[in-house]
N, C-alpha and C positions, 0 to 999 in steps of 0.2 A: 486702746483703739486710736487708730494715726489720727489727726486732725483732717486729713484731707477726703477721711474715709462717708465724713458726713454727709446729706443732704445742703447742708446750711455750716460751714467751717465752721468752727470755735473763733477763729479770730473777723470772722462777717459778725456773728454774734457779739463782741468783744465791740467792733467800731461802731456799729449800729446803739451799741447802751452806753456808750461814753460818753457820746454832745461833743462840741465842739473842744480842740483842744489844738493852744497857739491861737495864732492873727484871725481874722478872718477871712484873709486874703487867701490862708492855704487851701481852703475848705474845697474848693474845683480841686487841687492836686490829691490832695486826701482822699476824695472821692474815686477820684484815677485810681488812684493806689488799691485800691482795695478792690476795685473793678477788674481788675491785673490778676492780682493773686486769687481768686475765688475766681476767675477763668483759666489760671493757668496751675495752682495747686504745688504743690512741693515736688520735685523732680522725684521721678522714679528711678527704679535699681537699674534698669536699662538703658537708660539716657545717655549716652558716651560719654559727655563732660561730666557727669556725675559717678559714672558706676565704680570709681577710686573712695569717694567721701560716704562714710556713713553716716548716714544722717538719721535714723532711727533715734537715738539721745536728743535729737531738736525736733522730729516728727510726733515720738510718740507722747508728747505732753505736750499742755499750751502754755505758753510763756506769756503771762499777761504783761502787757506795757511800765514800765515805771512810772508812776505818775508823781514821784516826789522826790528830792534830793535825800540821800544816805548821808551818813558825816563820814570823810573822808579820813581816813588812818591817819595820824603822824607820818606815818613813812611814807604812807604815797604822797602827801603834801611835800616833806622833804624832797623828794624825786622830781619836784619841779626847776628845780635848779640842775639839773643834768646838764642842761645843751647852754650853758653859760649865757651871756648877753641878749635876749631878744622879748620882741616885744610879745605877750605871753596872755593865752584864751584860754578857759578851762572852761569844763562842762563837769558836772559830775551826775551821775546816772543819767545825760541826753538833758539837763539843764542847767545851763548858763550862770555859772557861779561869778558873780562880781567881785566877790572877797576874795575869791584866790586868785583873778586874773589881772593883770597890770598894763592897759593900754593907752598910760602916758608918755605926751611927746610923741605922737604919732606923726610923723611926715607929711609937709604940704603934698596931695594927690596919692594920697592911702586911707582906706576906709577899712577900717577890723573893727566888725560890729556880729551881734547874736541879729537872727528874725526876729526877737522876739523885743529887737528895740524900734522895730516898724510896726507899732500898733494899727493903723491905718491904712498905708496902702505899704509895698514896699518900692524901693526904688525899681527904676524903668530896669538894669543891670541885674539885678538879681531877678526880677520876673522874668528878665529872658532866659538867663541864665539855670536856672533852678526848673529840673528836671530836662532840662535840653538833650541832656546826653546820655542817664540810666533811660537804658532799654525796660522797660516794667513790665510789656509784655513778653519778656522772652527771659528776665530772670528774677527767679519769686524772691527771694530776697531784697533786689530792691523795688520792689510792690511791694514788701511788706513796709521795710523802711519807708515810702514814699506814703504809705496809709496812715504809720502811726507815728513819724516823727513830731515833735513837739517845738524842737527847736534847733538851729544849725548857726553855722559858723558863714559870715561872707565877708571874702578880701577880695576888692576892686583896685587895682592900681591903673591910674588916670594916665591916657596918652602919654610918651616919652618919659615920664617919672621912675628915678632908677633908685629903688628903697635899699639901703647898705643893712638896716637889722634884721634879719631873721625874724619871722613870723611862728610861734610857737603854740600851735593848739592842740590839748593835749585833753583827752577823755577818761576821766576817770570813772571805774566802777565802783561801786562798797560794796561793801559784805550785804547789807542791806536789801539791795537788789538779785540779791539771789533767788534763783528761780522765778526769776521775772525777765523782760526781754528792752532793749536799749535800744535806740535809734539814732545811732548821729548821724550830722549831716553838715557837708562843708560846700559851698559855692566858692572856686577863685575863677577871679576872672582880671586878666592881663591885657589891658589895650594896646594898641600897635605901638612898637617902640618903649614897651617897655623891661625893667629888670625886677624880681625878685624874688627872695628865697622863702618856702612857707614847710612848716615842718608838721607834722600828723602824727600824735601820740598814744598811744591806748595802755592804759596799765589800771589792775585794778588786784583789791585784794587776794590773795589766795583762798577766800572761803565764797568769793564772789564765784558761783554756778548759776551765773546768770550767761544767757542770749544775746550778743550785740553783735547787731548787722548795720556797719556802716555802708551810704554811701558818700563817694567824692565828686566831684566834677570841677573839675580845670581847664580852661581857656587861654592859649597863647596866643593873642595877636599878629600881626603883621610885624617880623623883626626885632620880636621879643621874645627876653629871657627870660624863664620860668625852672627855678629848684625847685623841686617839692620832694620830699620825704617822709617815709611811711613810717615808724618803728610802730610793730606791733608788740607789746611786752606783759599781754595779761599776765594775771595767776594762775595757778595750777588750774584751775576747777571752768577757767572760763571759754566758750567759745565762742568764736568772730569769725563771721562768715560776712565777708563783705566785696564792697567793686570801687575798682578807681576806674574815671572813665578821662582820659587824656585826651585834647584836641591841641593840635598845632595848623597857625596858619601859616601862609607862603614867608619866607625865609627867618620862623619861626623855631629857635633851640629851647624845648621840652626835656628836662633832664631828671631822672627819677632814681631815689636809693629808695631800696626797700628792704627792712630787713624783720623775720620775725622770730620771737625770743620765748615764747611763752605761750600758756593756755592751751587747756583740755584739747582742743579741736581748733583749727585756723585755718581760714579760708582767705583767700583774696584770688578775684578775678578780676584780673589788668587788663582794659581795653584803650587803644591808640590808637586814635585817626590822625594820622597826616591826610591836611584836605587840602595843603595849599603846596605849592610847587617851591623847593629847596627847603620844606621843611624840615627837621630833626626831633626825633626822641629815642634819646639815649638814654636805657632802662637799667640797672644794676642792681642787683639782691645778695644778701644773704640770708639762710635758714640755719635754724639751730635746734637741733631738735636731739631730744630724752627722754629718758623712762617708756612710757609708753603713749608722748604724744604725735597727734598726728598735725603735718602741716600740706598744704598746697596750695601750687602757684598755678593757675590758670592763664593766661596770657592769648592776647586775639591783638594781633600787629595788622593794621587794617592800612594800604598803602593806597588810596585812592586814588591820588595824580600823578604824574611826572617828578621827576629828579627828586625826588627824596630820599629821604637816610635813614638809618634806625637799626639802635645795637640794644640786644639784650644779655645779658650776661649775669646768671643766676651758681649759685654756688651755695651747695646742702651740707651740715657737718651732723652727722647723726650717728648720735650713742644710745647703749642701752638697749631697749626695745620699741623704738621709733620708728615711723614710716611716716615717706614723703612721697608728695606730685610733686614734676612739673612737667606741665602739659603746653605747649603754647604752639599756635599759629600765627605763622608769616602769610597775609594772602594778599598778594599783586593782582590790583581788578584791570580789567582790561582798560587797553590805552594807558597805563599807569607806566611807561618805558622808562630806562635810564635808573630803575628803582636799586638802591644798595642796601640791600639788609643783612646783619650777620646775627646769629639765635645759636646761644650756649648754654648748654648745661652741665656743670660737673657736681659731683656728692663722693666726698667721701666717708667713709663707712667704721665707725671706729666703734661701732657693737657689733658683735656675732649672731646676734638678734634683727638688727635695724634691715629696715628695706625703704630700698628705696626705687620709684618709680620715673622712669625720664621718658619724653615721648616731644620732643621737636619735629616741628611740622610746616611743609612750605606749601601752598595752593599758588600759582601763580597763570594767571592768563594776561601774561606777555611778552613779547622774544627779546624782549632787549633789557637784561635786567641781570643783578650782579646779588644773588642771594646763596648762604653758606649756614648751615645747620650742625650743631654735632652734639654728644653728650659724650658721658663718660660716668662710670660706679666704680669703686675702686678701693681700695687700702691703701696704709701708708708703707711707703719704699721701705721695704727693711734692708736694704744698704745702709741706706741715710741715719735710722735708727742705730743700727750700727757703730757707724765713723760716728755719731754724737754721744754712744757709752762707751767708744772707746777714750772719748776726750774729756770723762771722767760725770757725765751728766746723766742723773737718775732716767728711769726708763718712762716716770712721770714727765717729767720737763722736758725730755727729746721727745715722747711723744706732743705736748705740749706748743713746744715751737714749731714742730711741722705743720701741727693744724693751725698756726698761727699765720706760719708761710703760706700755706694754703688758700686761707681767708686775706691774706695782706691784698692781693690783687685786687678787690672787689671794693674792699676799705678806703684803701688809699683812690677810688674812683668818686668817693662820695665827696660831695665840692661844700658842703657847708660843715665847717672846721668843729662846727659846737656839736655836730652829729658825727663826725668822723671821730670826736678823740672818745666822744662816750661809748661806739662801738667798738674801739678798741676795748674800753675798758670791761664791756660785756665780754667780750671774750677771750679775755686775761682771766677774768674773774669765775667763769664756766667752764675754761681749760686748768683753773688751782695753777695760772704761770703769774711769778712775781718779774716786777720790772726789769731785777737783777740776772733774769736766767735769760734777757727773750732779745737784751744788746739793740740793734736796731731793724732787729726783724721786719717789724710796724713802727 
């Protein structure tokens, strides 16, 4: 029986029986979260935004919240160095790991801390930002996260500060969390005229059949530059269903890089609000799906004021019997004149039984705008493959080279060099291509 079919959900029963988790100042927010989930429940198959996402593996059983840290495997710990030099904050099964983190030498004006550091009272900026953008009445998994998260990452950049060194927040899911739920939470608050680069990454043990429900809330103040990279690289049995909430103020530039390369079921709901005139939100993403993986990107870009600019460019590479979804909405609100918005989704099918769904959409309630959208689903160019084969390149090498060329446009747009280099290595490994084969393609 599904959890939502009971008079009182098993999640409410768990919440009522667990006692207070985390600092006491989180209690009111936790209460709001479980109330919202109990009123909303899991989405049904007839709900348009969820009808292509098979949630039965999630709803058919109860994933109890992971209450302790498992032991992170050596292979997972070694991956912490993939992104190069950065401030490093690590959570294991939803709990801060001081041992694996490195927060020494933080620049003046930069705060990077777990929520649990504030035992008695949260800083004013954290209290104001936590839960401010995640709509728990609308999104059931955001509500679950809000009810059960025990800790989280707080990144604050003071007004006018330039932070050169990237901040990497890594969520490790161990084998001990299998059958349990983990609720990562991140708040990034960059004040006016600041600049910062934040990378959020999810990695997990291949045996971790866990449910991961992350919520990230990012705020870019006036005239601020905020680069946010999100790398979802979970193990083969993990289910990751999360939301990222982006907010840009006047003349802010909020730039996102999104990668999905792992997990049994992965879905990200990306909600971007342009709230200040002259604001820009530019998001580029790539998803790599193989075997029977399911990857879903749903985006909502809300132009709420005039003279704002947004870009969405997502590309998918599908192998085996993988299935992917891209469903994106650009909504131009009444009065949001001079909006400039572009939405693109391109999919490359490498498996005969792979399936890509693409549904870019526009809702426009203003009459002086420039908005475009488009999508393609196709295979590799046979003539290009033939040309490379006549130059002595193997079939596998030619396929890999053309696929890398397809992905290269997106990878080159990733502004954090450590992320860009890492994604290139991931692509080459997934496609079985060596450096000597590709020359200057990437």
